[in-house]
C-alpha positions in Angstrom: 35.7 -4.4 -50.3 38.6 -6.7 -51.1 40.0 -4.2 -53.6 39.7 -1.1 -51.4 43.0 0.1 -49.9 43.9 2.8 -47.4 47.3 4.4 -47.3 48.6 5.9 -44.1 52.2 7.2 -43.8 53.4 4.8 -46.5 51.6 1.8 -45.1 48.9 0.2 -47.2 45.9 -1.4 -45.5 43.4 -3.5 -47.4 39.7 -3.0 -46.7 39.1 -6.5 -45.3 42.0 -6.0 -42.9 40.2 -3.0 -41.4 36.9 -4.9 -41.4 38.5 -7.8 -39.5 40.5 -5.5 -37.1 37.5 -3.3 -36.2 35.6 -5.9 -34.1 38.9 -7.0 -32.4 39.8 -3.4 -31.5 36.3 -2.7 -30.2 36.4 -5.9 -28.1 39.8 -4.8 -26.7 38.6 -1.3 -25.9 35.5 -2.8 -24.1 37.8 -5.1 -22.1 40.0 -2.2 -21.1 37.0 -0.1 -20.0 35.5 -3.0 -18.0 38.9 -3.6 -16.3 39.2 0.1 -15.4 35.7 0.1 -14.0 36.4 -3.0 -11.9 39.6 -1.5 -10.5 37.7 1.7 -9.6 35.0 -0.2 -7.8 37.6 -2.2 -6.0 39.3 1.0 -4.8 36.0 2.5 -3.7 35.2 -0.7 -1.7 38.6 -0.7 -0.2 38.2 2.9 0.9 34.8 2.0 2.4 36.4 -0.8 4.3 39.0 1.6 5.7 36.2 3.9 6.9 34.3 0.9 8.4 37.4 -0.2 10.3 37.7 3.3 11.8 34.0 3.0 12.9 34.6 -0.4 14.4 37.5 0.9 16.4 35.4 3.8 17.7 32.5 1.3 18.4 34.8 -0.9 20.4 35.7 2.2 22.5 32.0 2.8 23.0 31.1 -0.8 23.5 29.7 -0.3 26.9 27.4 2.5 25.7 26.2 0.4 22.7 25.5 -2.6 25.0 23.5 -0.4 27.4 21.5 1.0 24.5 20.8 -2.5 23.2 19.6 -3.5 26.7 17.3 -0.5 26.8 15.9 -1.4 23.4 15.3 -5.0 24.5 13.6 -3.8 27.6 11.3 -1.4 25.6 10.4 -4.3 23.3 9.5 -6.6 26.1 7.6 -3.8 28.0 5.5 -3.0 24.9 4.8 -6.7 24.3 5.8 -6.6 20.6 5.5 -10.4 20.3 1.9 -10.2 21.5 0.9 -7.7 18.9 0.1 -10.3 16.3 -2.7 -11.9 18.5 -4.0 -8.4 19.3 -4.1 -7.4 15.6 -6.0 -10.6 14.7 -8.5 -9.9 17.5 -8.9 -6.3 16.2 -9.5 -7.7 12.7 -12.2 -10.0 13.9 -13.9 -7.2 15.9 -13.7 -4.9 12.9 -15.3 -7.6 10.6 -18.1 -8.0 13.2 -18.7 -4.3 13.4 -18.8 -4.1 9.6 -21.4 -6.9 9.4 -23.5 -5.3 12.1 -23.3 -2.0 10.3 -24.6 -3.6 7.1 -27.5 -5.1 9.0 -28.3 -1.7 10.5 -28.3 -0.1 7.1 -30.7 -2.7 5.8 -32.9 -2.2 8.8 -32.8 1.6 8.3 -33.9 1.2 4.7 -36.7 -1.0 5.8 -37.8 1.5 8.4 -37.7 4.3 5.8 -39.8 2.3 3.3 -42.4 1.5 6.0 -42.5 5.2 7.0 -43.2 6.2 3.4 -46.0 3.7 3.4 -47.5 4.9 6.7 -47.2 8.6 6.1 -50.7 9.1 4.7 -52.4 6.5 7.0 -53.2 9.0 9.8 -55.0 11.4 7.4 -57.0 8.4 5.8 -57.9 7.1 9.3 -59.1 10.5 10.4 -61.2 10.8 7.2 -62.7 7.3 7.8 -63.4 8.1 11.4 -65.3 11.3 10.3 -67.3 9.2 7.8 -68.1 6.7 10.5 -69.1 9.4 12.9 -71.3 11.1 10.4 -72.9 7.7 9.5 -73.8 7.1 13.1 -75.2 10.5 13.4 -77.3 9.9 10.4 -78.5 6.6 11.9 -79.3 8.3 15.2 -81.3 10.9 13.3 -83.2 8.3 11.4 -84.2 6.6 14.7 -85.8 9.7 16.1 -89.5 10.1 15.3 -90.6 13.1 13.4 
């Protein structure tokens, strides 16, 4: 690299000069780009401030209208009791939790009723069968008590 040379229009540049100048030139180009970008942002902010000053002038002309709208908003907020919403929301949360707990209890009771219904479904038929057996047994006993 030390022995490499580049000739441009009669000027001779050694390789290590180019290797040393390349980072310096890239740093300078980055600084120039950053400066340009900063100046462009400054100009855009400045133009935005100009537009904002125009809006402020128009707002000062409509200051009475803005003040009346602000009062209307404050009145609506106080009428709707926005500050009291937090307590109402906490009450609703508590009520919803209570409802969910009761729903869980009802579901467990429902499953218990369904299980007991399954157990008692055949009981009527069995009781009828047992009643017929008992009735026939009494008839047989009555028949045995009668003399021949």
